[in-house]
C-alpha positions in Angstrom: 30.7 -3.3 -10.6 28.3 -1.1 -8.6 28.6 1.7 -11.2 27.9 -0.7 -14.1 24.7 -1.9 -12.3 23.6 1.6 -11.6 24.1 2.6 -15.2 22.2 -0.4 -16.4 19.3 0.5 -14.1 19.3 4.2 -15.2 19.1 3.0 -18.8 16.2 0.7 -17.9 14.5 3.7 -16.3 15.0 5.7 -19.5 13.4 2.7 -21.4 10.4 3.0 -19.1 10.1 6.7 -19.9 10.3 5.9 -23.6 7.6 3.2 -23.3 5.4 5.6 -21.3 5.8 8.2 -24.1 4.3 5.7 -26.6 1.1 5.5 -24.6 -1.6 8.1 -24.8 -1.3 9.5 -21.3 -0.3 12.9 -20.1 3.1 13.2 -18.5 1.7 14.2 -15.1 0.4 10.6 -14.8 4.0 9.3 -14.9 5.0 11.7 -12.2 2.0 10.9 -10.0 2.2 7.1 -10.4 6.0 6.6 -10.3 6.0 6.2 -6.5 2.9 4.1 -6.2 4.7 0.7 -6.1 6.1 1.7 -2.7 2.6 0.9 -1.4 4.2 -2.6 -1.0 6.1 -1.2 2.0 2.8 -1.3 4.0 3.4 -5.0 4.3 6.1 -4.2 6.9 3.2 -3.3 9.3 2.6 -7.0 9.5 6.2 -8.1 10.0 9.4 -8.5 8.0 8.2 -11.7 6.2 5.0 -10.2 4.9 6.7 -6.9 4.2 9.5 -8.5 2.1 7.0 -10.5 0.1 4.7 -7.6 -0.7 7.6 -5.2 -1.4 9.2 -7.7 -3.7 5.9 -8.3 -5.6 5.5 -4.6 -6.2 9.2 -4.3 -7.3 9.6 -7.4 -9.5 10.6 -6.5 -13.0 9.5 -9.9 -14.3 6.0 -9.2 -13.1 6.2 -5.7 -14.6 7.2 -7.0 -18.0 4.5 -9.7 -17.9 1.9 -7.0 -17.0 3.1 -4.8 -19.8 3.0 -7.6 -22.4 -0.4 -8.8 -21.3 -1.6 -5.2 -21.7 -0.3 -5.3 -25.3 -1.9 -8.6 -26.0 -5.3 -7.7 -24.6 -5.0 -4.1 -26.0 -5.4 -2.6 -22.5 -3.3 0.6 -22.2 -4.0 0.9 -18.5 -2.4 -2.6 -18.0 0.6 -1.5 -20.1 0.8 1.7 -17.9 0.9 -0.5 -14.8 3.7 -2.6 -16.2 5.7 0.5 -17.2 5.2 2.1 -13.8 6.3 -1.0 -12.0 9.3 -1.5 -14.3 10.4 2.2 -14.2 10.0 2.4 -10.4 12.0 -0.8 -9.8 14.8 0.5 -12.1 14.8 3.9 -10.3 15.0 2.2 -6.9 17.8 -0.1 -7.9 19.8 2.7 -9.5 19.6 4.3 -6.0 20.7 1.1 -4.3 17.3 -0.2 -3.1 17.0 -3.8 -4.0 14.6 -6.6 -3.4 14.2 -7.3 0.3 15.2 -10.3 2.4 13.0 -11.4 5.2 15.6 -10.3 7.7 14.4 -6.7 7.5 13.8 -3.7 5.3 17.4 -2.6 5.0 18.6 -6.0 3.8 18.5 -6.2 0.0 19.9 -8.3 -2.8 22.1 -5.2 -3.6 23.5 -5.1 -0.1 22.5 -3.5 3.2 20.9 -0.1 2.8 22.8 2.6 4.6 26.0 0.6 5.0 29.0 2.4 3.6 31.3 0.4 1.3 34.7 -0.1 2.9 
């Protein structure tokens, strides 16, 4: 099952790259911005609960899709770009095993514990 989920996330990342290619931005912007959603990790400076909430906001695919669709509706390419970056980053993270966080701590995700080897 883990491999199927990883493949699905890789394909979503490729979708994000395709959607970015439709926009009129140079490719270096994708490379520069792809890691910006990790700014949500700064919430962990204020504890696990705040950290998990902020991290999950910056890594929520539903929010990313809504942002992208609002960008289309309002004809705001920068909003579309934001949605694509959030979506692509989240897919990339999940393909590598980094999921949405539980309040228990950074390493506890909906995909399992980070760093824990499968049995």
